[in-house]
C-alpha positions in Angstrom: 28.1 137.4 48.6 24.7 136.5 47.2 24.5 133.8 44.6 21.0 133.9 43.1 19.9 133.5 39.5 16.6 135.4 39.8 17.6 139.1 39.6 14.6 140.4 41.6 15.3 138.0 44.5 19.0 138.8 44.4 18.3 142.6 44.6 15.7 142.2 47.3 18.0 139.9 49.3 20.9 142.4 49.0 18.6 145.2 50.1 17.5 143.3 53.2 21.0 142.3 54.1 22.1 145.9 53.8 19.1 147.1 55.8 20.4 145.0 58.7 23.7 146.8 58.6 25.8 144.3 56.5 27.6 144.9 53.2 27.0 142.8 50.1 30.5 142.6 48.5 29.3 141.0 45.3 26.3 139.3 43.7 26.5 136.4 41.2 23.8 134.7 39.1 25.5 131.2 38.7 27.9 128.9 40.4 30.5 129.5 37.7 30.3 133.2 38.2 30.5 132.9 41.9 33.7 130.8 41.7 35.2 133.3 39.2 34.4 136.2 41.5 36.0 134.4 44.5 39.3 134.2 42.7 39.6 138.0 43.4 37.2 138.7 46.3 36.8 137.0 49.7 33.5 137.6 51.4 32.9 136.6 55.0 29.8 134.7 54.0 27.9 133.4 50.9 24.2 133.2 50.7 23.6 130.5 48.1 20.5 129.6 46.2 20.4 125.8 45.6 18.8 125.8 42.1 20.9 127.9 39.8 21.3 128.4 36.1 24.4 126.8 34.6 26.1 123.5 35.0 26.6 123.8 38.8 23.8 123.9 41.3 24.2 125.7 44.5 25.2 122.7 46.5 28.0 121.8 44.1 29.1 125.4 44.1 29.0 125.5 47.9 31.2 122.4 48.1 33.8 124.0 45.8 33.8 127.2 47.7 34.2 125.5 51.1 37.0 123.3 49.7 39.0 126.0 48.0 38.4 129.0 50.3 36.6 127.7 53.4 34.1 130.6 53.1 30.9 129.8 55.2 27.8 129.1 53.1 24.2 129.7 54.0 21.7 128.1 51.6 18.4 129.5 50.6 15.9 127.5 48.7 12.2 126.9 48.1 13.1 123.2 47.9 13.5 122.0 51.5 12.8 118.3 51.0 14.9 115.8 53.0 17.1 114.8 50.0 18.0 118.4 49.2 18.8 119.1 52.8 21.0 116.0 53.2 23.0 117.0 50.1 23.4 120.5 51.4 24.4 119.3 54.9 27.3 117.4 53.4 28.9 120.8 52.6 28.7 121.9 56.3 26.6 125.1 55.8 26.2 127.6 58.6 22.5 128.0 57.8 19.6 126.9 55.6 16.8 129.3 54.9 13.5 128.5 53.3 12.2 130.8 50.6 10.5 133.2 50.3 13.1 135.2 52.2 12.0 138.1 54.4 13.7 140.7 56.5 12.8 138.5 59.5 14.5 135.5 57.9 17.7 137.4 57.4 17.5 139.0 60.9 17.0 135.6 62.6 19.9 134.1 60.6 22.3 136.9 61.4 21.3 136.9 65.1 22.0 133.2 65.3 25.1 133.1 63.1 26.8 136.1 64.8 26.3 134.5 68.2 28.3 131.5 67.0 31.2 133.8 66.1 31.3 135.5 69.5 31.5 132.3 71.5 
C-alpha cells in the first residue's frame, strides 16, 4: 500500500515498486482513506508519507495501522529532522526513506527489508 497525498509522487512510487517486481495492492491519499481501505484489504507493507492531507498525519496513521492490524510501515518524507524521526520511531517502522524517492531508494529498502524476513 502507498499512502501519499501528492498524486504524481504516488503514481511514480507505485511504478518504481512494480518495476522491482512487487505489487501495489492499493493507494490512498490520506490517513483516513488508508484506514478505511485496510478494513477490507491487508497489504504486506505500507509506504507512508509523513505529511498528509486530512486530520491524521502519516505518523498518527502509522500508529493506528500498527495497533489495529500490525502491518509493517516504512515512512517516506522530505522532513527528516530529529523530532520527526523520533515521533516516527515510536511506531516501530521497518524503514525510513528520505524524499525524493528514486528507484535506487526503493531497491535498497527492499533488499534490506526482505533480508530481515528471511532470517
